[in-house]
MDAnalysis code that builds the backbone (N, CA, C; Angstrom):
import MDAnalysis as mda
import numpy as np

u = mda.Universe.empty(432, n_residues=144, atom_resindex=np.repeat(np.arange(144), 3), trajectory=True)
u.add_TopologyAttr("name", ["N", "CA", "C"] * 144)
u.add_TopologyAttr("resid", np.arange(1, 145))
u.add_TopologyAttr("resname", ["MET", "LYS", "SER", "ASP", "ILE", "SER", "PHE", "SER", "LYS", "ALA", "GLN", "GLN", "SER", "VAL", "ARG", "SER", "ARG", "PRO", "LEU", "ILE", "LEU", "ALA", "VAL", "GLU", "ASP", "HIS", "GLU", "ASP", "ASN", "LEU", "LEU", "ILE", "ILE", "ASN", "TYR", "VAL", "VAL", "ASP", "SER", "LEU", "GLU", "CYS", "GLU", "PHE", "MET", "GLY", "GLU", "PHE", "ASN", "GLY", "GLU", "ARG", "VAL", "LEU", "LYS", "ILE", "ALA", "LYS", "LYS", "TYR", "GLN", "PRO", "ASN", "LEU", "ILE", "LEU", "LEU", "ASP", "ILE", "MET", "LEU", "PRO", "ASP", "ILE", "SER", "GLY", "ILE", "ASP", "ILE", "PHE", "ARG", "GLU", "LEU", "GLN", "GLN", "ASP", "PRO", "LEU", "THR", "SER", "SER", "ILE", "PRO", "VAL", "ILE", "ALA", "VAL", "THR", "ALA", "LEU", "ALA", "MET", "SER", "GLU", "GLU", "GLN", "GLN", "MET", "ILE", "SER", "GLU", "ALA", "GLY", "PHE", "GLN", "ALA", "CYS", "VAL", "THR", "LYS", "PRO", "TYR", "LEU", "LEU", "GLU", "ASP", "LEU", "GLU", "ASN", "ILE", "ILE", "ARG", "HIS", "HIS", "VAL", "LEU", "GLU", "ILE", "GLU", "ALA", "GLU", "LEU", "VAL", "ALA"])
u.atoms.positions = np.array([
    [22.854, 10.955, -5.760],
    [21.808, 11.050, -4.763],
    [21.829, 9.783, -3.927],
    [21.868, 9.955, -2.628],
    [21.834, 8.819, -1.726],
    [20.398, 8.532, -1.338],
    [20.176, 7.322, -0.868],
    [18.871, 6.944, -0.353],
    [18.539, 7.855, 0.817],
    [17.358, 8.441, 0.815],
    [16.963, 9.380, 1.862],
    [16.198, 8.641, 2.944],
    [16.931, 8.119, 3.919],
    [16.312, 7.402, 5.022],
    [16.705, 8.122, 6.292],
    [15.926, 9.120, 6.664],
    [16.320, 9.947, 7.786],
    [15.180, 10.202, 8.762],
    [14.267, 9.289, 8.909],
    [13.149, 9.462, 9.812],
    [13.474, 8.863, 11.170],
    [13.215, 9.634, 12.227],
    [13.391, 9.106, 13.574],
    [12.188, 8.235, 13.919],
    [12.306, 7.475, 15.000],
    [11.189, 6.641, 15.447],
    [9.957, 7.499, 15.728],
    [10.157, 8.667, 16.333],
    [9.024, 9.550, 16.634],
    [8.339, 10.006, 15.361],
    [9.111, 10.323, 14.336],
    [8.524, 10.758, 13.075],
    [7.732, 9.640, 12.423],
    [8.197, 8.409, 12.558],
    [7.496, 7.282, 11.950],
    [6.121, 7.104, 12.571],
    [6.027, 7.226, 13.891],
    [4.767, 6.935, 14.559],
    [3.805, 8.121, 14.562],
    [4.306, 9.348, 14.399],
    [3.456, 10.528, 14.444],
    [3.590, 11.320, 13.142],
    [3.663, 10.643, 12.057],
    [3.829, 11.286, 10.760],
    [2.512, 11.915, 10.345],
    [2.528, 13.207, 10.070],
    [1.293, 13.891, 9.684],
    [1.138, 13.999, 8.171],
    [2.225, 13.787, 7.446],
    [2.159, 13.836, 5.990],
    [2.438, 12.450, 5.439],
    [1.756, 12.071, 4.364],
    [2.009, 10.753, 3.764],
    [3.458, 10.601, 3.318],
    [3.998, 9.418, 3.502],
    [5.359, 9.097, 3.087],
    [5.304, 8.293, 1.799],
    [5.999, 8.772, 0.778],
    [6.060, 8.111, -0.518],
    [7.474, 7.562, -0.695],
    [7.586, 6.264, -0.955],
    [8.865, 5.622, -1.257],
    [8.927, 5.399, -2.761],
    [9.957, 5.938, -3.398],
    [10.168, 5.741, -4.837],
    [11.386, 4.854, -5.026],
    [11.212, 3.798, -5.813],
    [12.292, 2.858, -6.103],
    [12.591, 2.982, -7.584],
    [13.781, 3.499, -7.868],
    [14.141, 3.843, -9.246],
    [15.655, 3.822, -9.347],
    [16.190, 3.224, -10.400],
    [17.644, 3.117, -10.535],
    [18.279, 4.286, -11.279],
    [17.493, 5.233, -11.752],
    [18.039, 6.403, -12.437],
    [17.831, 7.645, -11.575],
    [18.934, 8.292, -11.243],
    [18.887, 9.453, -10.353],
    [17.983, 10.561, -10.884],
    [18.028, 10.826, -12.179],
    [17.192, 11.884, -12.749],
    [15.707, 11.596, -12.518],
    [15.308, 10.335, -12.681],
    [13.910, 9.977, -12.455],
    [13.529, 10.151, -10.987],
    [14.454, 9.797, -10.084],
    [14.183, 10.006, -8.653],
    [14.021, 11.487, -8.336],
    [14.834, 12.321, -8.950],
    [14.724, 13.767, -8.725],
    [13.374, 14.302, -9.211],
    [12.923, 13.807, -10.349],
    [11.627, 14.234, -10.882],
    [10.501, 13.793, -9.936],
    [10.555, 12.555, -9.501],
    [9.525, 12.054, -8.581],
    [9.570, 12.847, -7.276],
    [10.768, 13.128, -6.781],
    [10.909, 13.913, -5.560],
    [10.246, 15.279, -5.722],
    [10.456, 15.917, -6.864],
    [9.839, 17.207, -7.154],
    [8.312, 17.118, -7.079],
    [7.751, 16.088, -7.704],
    [6.297, 15.921, -7.718],
    [5.781, 15.648, -6.304],
    [6.457, 14.764, -5.583],
    [6.038, 14.424, -4.212],
    [6.100, 15.662, -3.319],
    [7.174, 16.444, -3.435],
    [7.286, 17.685, -2.657],
    [6.151, 18.646, -2.983],
    [5.789, 18.742, -4.267],
    [4.712, 19.656, -4.660],
    [3.374, 19.248, -4.052],
    [3.253, 17.979, -3.694],
    [2.027, 17.485, -3.061],
    [2.123, 17.504, -1.536],
    [3.220, 18.086, -1.033],
    [3.464, 18.227, 0.400],
    [3.473, 16.880, 1.121],
    [4.135, 15.919, 0.493],
    [4.331, 14.603, 1.097],
    [5.799, 14.427, 1.437],
    [6.089, 13.483, 2.317],
    [7.467, 13.113, 2.626],
    [7.969, 12.201, 1.508],
    [9.260, 12.252, 1.211],
    [9.840, 11.480, 0.120],
    [11.014, 10.646, 0.602],
    [11.068, 9.415, 0.141],
    [12.240, 8.561, 0.305],
    [12.555, 7.989, -1.066],
    [13.816, 8.009, -1.440],
    [14.229, 7.441, -2.715],
    [15.204, 6.302, -2.487],
    [15.071, 5.271, -3.300],
    [15.950, 4.109, -3.172],
    [16.337, 3.623, -4.558],
    [17.638, 3.357, -4.736],
    [18.151, 2.820, -6.000],
    [18.140, 1.298, -6.012],
    [18.363, 0.683, -4.883],
    [18.602, -0.749, -4.765],
    [17.307, -1.512, -4.498],
    [16.862, -2.279, -5.470],
    [15.626, -3.043, -5.327],
    [15.684, -4.078, -4.228],
    [16.862, -4.612, -3.978],
    [17.014, -5.641, -2.945],
    [16.717, -5.105, -1.549],
    [16.810, -3.793, -1.355],
    [16.600, -3.195, -0.026],
    [15.158, -2.776, 0.241],
    [14.309, -2.846, -0.754],
    [12.971, -2.285, -0.644],
    [12.146, -2.930, 0.473],
    [12.159, -4.242, 0.567],
    [11.351, -4.905, 1.585],
    [11.783, -4.469, 2.983],
    [13.072, -4.417, 3.211],
    [13.594, -3.994, 4.514],
    [13.171, -2.558, 4.825],
    [13.311, -1.669, 3.848],
    [12.935, -0.264, 4.036],
    [11.431, -0.131, 4.273],
    [10.638, -0.842, 3.485],
    [9.180, -0.773, 3.624],
    [8.734, -1.265, 4.999],
    [9.357, -2.318, 5.493],
    [9.015, -2.821, 6.833],
    [9.361, -1.793, 7.898],
    [10.525, -1.189, 7.766],
    [11.012, -0.265, 8.795],
    [10.234, 1.053, 8.807],
    [9.972, 1.624, 7.643],
    [9.391, 2.961, 7.576],
    [7.907, 2.998, 7.243],
    [7.339, 1.876, 6.837],
    [5.908, 1.791, 6.543],
    [5.416, 2.966, 5.690],
    [5.934, 3.105, 4.462],
    [5.467, 4.209, 3.614],
    [3.981, 4.039, 3.310],
    [3.351, 5.155, 3.001],
    [1.935, 5.132, 2.667],
    [1.691, 4.750, 1.219],
    [2.743, 4.881, 0.388],
    [2.639, 4.574, -1.036],
    [4.036, 4.272, -1.557],
    [4.132, 3.287, -2.451],
    [5.409, 2.958, -3.080],
    [5.268, 3.120, -4.586],
    [6.195, 3.868, -5.180],
    [6.308, 3.986, -6.631],
    [7.465, 3.089, -7.026],
    [7.187, 2.038, -7.782],
    [8.162, 0.975, -8.015],
    [8.474, 0.799, -9.490],
    [9.726, 1.064, -9.842],
    [10.203, 0.817, -11.203],
    [10.170, -0.695, -11.438],
    [9.726, -1.123, -12.575],
    [9.631, -2.551, -12.874],
    [10.970, -3.111, -13.353],
    [11.728, -2.302, -14.084],
    [12.985, -2.792, -14.653],
    [14.178, -2.243, -13.862],
    [14.517, -2.924, -12.785],
    [15.669, -2.565, -11.967],
    [16.821, -3.510, -12.315],
    [18.064, -3.076, -12.137],
    [19.185, -3.931, -12.535],
    [19.381, -5.158, -11.648],
    [18.987, -5.080, -10.370],
    [19.282, -6.177, -9.453],
    [18.127, -7.147, -9.238],
    [16.902, -6.699, -9.454],
    [15.725, -7.543, -9.231],
    [14.538, -6.928, -9.975],
    [13.628, -7.756, -10.408],
    [12.428, -7.267, -11.096],
    [11.484, -6.594, -10.102],
    [10.896, -5.479, -10.534],
    [9.907, -4.808, -9.702],
    [8.713, -5.698, -9.397],
    [8.369, -6.582, -10.312],
    [7.255, -7.510, -10.063],
    [7.628, -8.479, -8.950],
    [8.878, -8.945, -8.916],
    [9.320, -9.815, -7.827],
    [9.295, -9.076, -6.488],
    [9.711, -7.810, -6.491],
    [9.660, -7.000, -5.270],
    [8.212, -6.862, -4.812],
    [7.322, -6.570, -5.754],
    [5.911, -6.406, -5.420],
    [5.357, -7.680, -4.786],
    [5.693, -8.822, -5.335],
    [5.216, -10.097, -4.772],
    [5.739, -10.298, -3.353],
    [7.011, -9.941, -3.105],
    [7.558, -10.044, -1.752],
    [6.814, -9.114, -0.796],
    [6.530, -7.905, -1.253],
    [5.783, -6.958, -0.420],
    [4.397, -7.508, -0.089],
    [3.748, -8.120, -1.072],
    [2.397, -8.647, -0.870],
    [2.377, -9.851, 0.070],
    [3.465, -10.599, 0.128],
    [3.517, -11.800, 0.966],
    [3.844, -11.497, 2.420],
    [4.352, -10.324, 2.709],
    [4.731, -9.978, 4.070],
    [3.587, -9.220, 4.745],
    [3.130, -9.690, 5.914],
    [2.018, -9.020, 6.594],
    [2.303, -7.552, 6.937],
    [3.559, -7.187, 7.129],
    [3.898, -5.804, 7.475],
    [3.806, -4.856, 6.281],
    [3.852, -5.389, 5.072],
    [3.874, -4.533, 3.886],
    [2.744, -4.820, 2.894],
    [1.960, -5.829, 3.150],
    [0.958, -6.253, 2.163],
    [-0.144, -5.227, 1.913],
    [-0.371, -4.322, 2.850],
    [-1.444, -3.340, 2.659],
    [-0.953, -2.022, 2.067],
    [0.352, -1.910, 1.808],
    [0.892, -0.680, 1.226],
    [0.562, -0.644, -0.267],
    [-0.122, 0.403, -0.739],
    [-0.401, 0.503, -2.174],
    [0.895, 0.692, -2.965],
    [0.974, 0.006, -4.110],
    [2.164, 0.076, -4.949],
    [1.749, 0.440, -6.372],
    [2.403, 1.471, -6.897],
    [2.166, 1.906, -8.265],
    [3.389, 1.538, -9.094],
    [3.172, 0.821, -10.183],
    [4.260, 0.472, -11.096],
    [4.631, 1.701, -11.920],
    [5.929, 1.924, -12.061],
    [6.443, 2.990, -12.918],
    [7.388, 2.295, -13.889],
    [7.046, 2.337, -15.178],
    [7.780, 1.479, -16.106],
    [7.850, 2.031, -17.524],
    [8.863, 1.580, -18.236],
    [8.974, 1.871, -19.664],
    [8.297, 0.781, -20.489],
    [7.833, -0.275, -19.831],
    [7.152, -1.375, -20.530],
    [5.779, -0.898, -20.978],
    [5.610, -0.748, -22.277],
    [4.381, -0.154, -22.800],
    [3.565, -1.087, -23.685],
    [4.112, -2.249, -24.014],
    [3.378, -3.193, -24.858],
    [2.157, -3.704, -24.091],
    [1.097, -4.032, -24.803],
    [-0.151, -4.431, -24.142],
    [0.032, -5.670, -23.268],
    [0.834, -6.647, -23.724],
    [1.026, -7.854, -22.901],
    [1.849, -7.548, -21.645],
    [2.773, -6.591, -21.736],
    [3.532, -6.176, -20.553],
    [2.633, -5.438, -19.572],
    [1.781, -4.567, -20.085],
    [0.840, -3.849, -19.240],
    [-0.145, -4.824, -18.579],
    [-0.562, -5.845, -19.314],
    [-1.468, -6.854, -18.759],
    [-0.778, -7.627, -17.632],
    [0.497, -7.972, -17.815],
    [1.256, -8.677, -16.793],
    [1.327, -7.839, -15.510],
    [1.551, -6.540, -15.645],
    [1.611, -5.634, -14.499],
    [0.248, -5.550, -13.825],
    [-0.793, -5.431, -14.616],
    [-2.149, -5.364, -14.077],
    [-2.517, -6.652, -13.336],
    [-2.204, -7.782, -13.933],
    [-2.529, -9.072, -13.323],
    [-1.727, -9.332, -12.050],
    [-0.549, -8.714, -11.924],
    [0.256, -8.866, -10.712],
    [-0.447, -8.234, -9.516],
    [-1.293, -7.218, -9.762],
    [-2.067, -6.625, -8.682],
    [-1.673, -5.223, -8.267],
    [-0.835, -4.557, -9.066],
    [-0.480, -3.177, -8.745],
    [-1.737, -2.310, -8.705],
    [-1.730, -1.278, -7.868],
    [-2.876, -0.384, -7.777],
    [-3.026, 0.473, -9.022],
    [-1.915, 0.759, -9.693],
    [-1.941, 1.561, -10.911],
    [-0.596, 1.404, -11.607],
    [-0.515, 1.964, -12.805],
    [0.727, 1.902, -13.577],
    [0.923, 3.236, -14.296],
    [2.140, 3.760, -14.215],
    [2.521, 4.966, -14.926],
    [3.593, 4.553, -15.929],
    [3.381, 4.878, -17.196],
    [4.313, 4.479, -18.241],
    [5.268, 5.622, -18.572],
    [6.555, 5.285, -18.613],
    [7.597, 6.249, -18.990],
    [7.669, 6.337, -20.506],
    [7.960, 7.461, -21.059],
    [8.062, 8.755, -20.381],
    [6.669, 9.258, -20.041],
    [6.535, 9.825, -18.872],
    [5.250, 10.324, -18.416],
    [5.295, 11.841, -18.303],
    [4.131, 12.432, -18.353],
    [4.017, 13.865, -18.097],
    [3.988, 14.062, -16.589],
    [4.584, 15.126, -16.114],
    [4.576, 15.398, -14.673],
    [3.144, 15.456, -14.137],
    [2.244, 16.006, -14.919],
    [0.855, 16.121, -14.495],
    [0.222, 14.738, -14.295],
    [0.570, 13.793, -15.171],
    [0.029, 12.438, -15.045],
    [0.540, 11.778, -13.765],
    [1.827, 11.915, -13.512],
    [2.401, 11.353, -12.289],
    [1.794, 12.018, -11.062],
    [1.669, 13.328, -11.114],
    [1.081, 14.067, -9.997],
    [-0.363, 13.632, -9.747],
    [-1.143, 13.470, -10.800],
    [-2.547, 13.082, -10.644],
    [-2.699, 11.702, -10.015],
    [-1.881, 10.764, -10.432],
    [-2.017, 9.412, -9.892],
    [-1.557, 9.366, -8.433],
    [-0.491, 10.107, -8.109],
    [-0.062, 10.171, -6.711],
    [-1.116, 10.902, -5.890],
    [-1.624, 12.021, -6.402],
    [-2.645, 12.799, -5.687],
    [-3.869, 11.923, -5.372],
    [-4.292, 11.130, -6.334],
    [-5.437, 10.240, -6.131],
    [-5.200, 9.332, -4.925],
    [-4.015, 8.743, -4.854],
    [-3.704, 7.838, -3.749],
    [-3.441, 8.598, -2.454],
    [-2.865, 9.796, -2.551],
    [-2.602, 10.604, -1.364],
    [-3.908, 11.051, -0.719],
    [-4.897, 11.404, -1.523],
    [-6.192, 11.796, -0.952],
    [-6.798, 10.653, -0.152],
    [-6.678, 9.432, -0.655],
    [-7.158, 8.267, 0.083],
    [-6.367, 8.092, 1.378],
    [-5.047, 8.280, 1.305],
    [-4.181, 8.136, 2.476],
    [-4.541, 9.195, 3.514],
    [-4.681, 10.455, 3.078],
    [-4.989, 11.530, 4.006],
    [-6.341, 11.300, 4.681],
    [-7.308, 10.767, 3.943],
    [-8.607, 10.466, 4.546],
    [-8.450, 9.433, 5.653],
    [-7.575, 8.436, 5.446],
    [-7.321, 7.426, 6.457],
    [-6.585, 8.008, 7.667],
    [-5.643, 8.935, 7.430],
    [-4.888, 9.557, 8.517],
    [-5.799, 10.384, 9.410],
    [-6.797, 11.054, 8.803],
    [-7.720, 11.887, 9.551],
    [-8.716, 11.045, 10.336],
    [-9.117, 9.912, 9.767],
    [-10.151, 9.071, 10.392],
    [-9.684, 8.442, 11.700],
])
């Protein structure tokens, strides 16, 4: 699966459906997230390379980012901090998606400032509910 970056400039500025960017190094997990995002009638972008996330987020301004914490090239927490430091991306909500389940690891993720955390393996319903919660907030903002 290649990174799905196929939005024209017109689509970026007049997007009627929320755009969800998923950053995950396992193709199967990206496919599952894509399935859930599609079921919620949102646009989907998938990215394997953590180093590219800031550039992609600046260019496409996703409404929500699902960010794997354990990527091979860079820590998801480091990516999150970079996103928070950039004025173009600091307001984008980011949900941690991780296999880190120990209480001290969960506390570290919480203290970093993520909007939420989904622990792998997750139920599709749990992932859908957390995305839906954030999508409803996004859609309310799009309508306003």
